[in-house]
C-alpha positions, 0 to 999 in steps of 0.5 A, spaced: 384 289 957 384 292 950 384 289 943 389 292 938 389 294 931 395 295 927 394 299 920 400 300 916 401 307 913 405 310 907 412 312 909 412 318 904 407 322 902 407 325 895 405 332 894 405 337 888 410 343 890 404 348 888 400 345 894 405 344 899 404 347 906 408 343 910 403 340 914 401 334 909 404 329 914 400 331 920 393 332 916 394 325 913 395 322 920 390 326 923 385 323 917 387 316 918 386 316 926 380 320 926 377 314 921 379 309 926 376 313 932 369 313 928 369 306 929 371 306 937 378 305 936 383 309 940 390 312 937 395 308 941 402 309 938 406 309 931 412 305 930 417 304 925 419 297 923 424 295 918 423 289 914 429 286 911 428 283 904 433 277 902 435 276 895 433 269 892 439 264 890 441 267 883 441 274 885 445 272 891 450 269 887 450 275 882 452 279 888 445 282 890 445 284 897 439 284 902 435 291 902 431 294 908 425 297 907 422 301 912 414 301 914 410 305 919 405 302 923 399 306 927 397 302 933 390 303 935 386 300 941 379 298 944 377 296 951 374 290 951 
């Protein structure tokens, strides 16, 4: 049996052009995974989850539509 931990990570990484190496995403995720591994958590998977934001009453009356934000969640697991 496992217990699970979900960690929301940034959908975008900002890097100065002069420091761009092409491996920023991998380095970022590696650091997050290693940080949790130190506490005994095993990397399980990454999921992309869309969250639809509904406008309030007055905004909807003004024609504002729902918008979707995309989030990324890393799932870790630990055997119990």
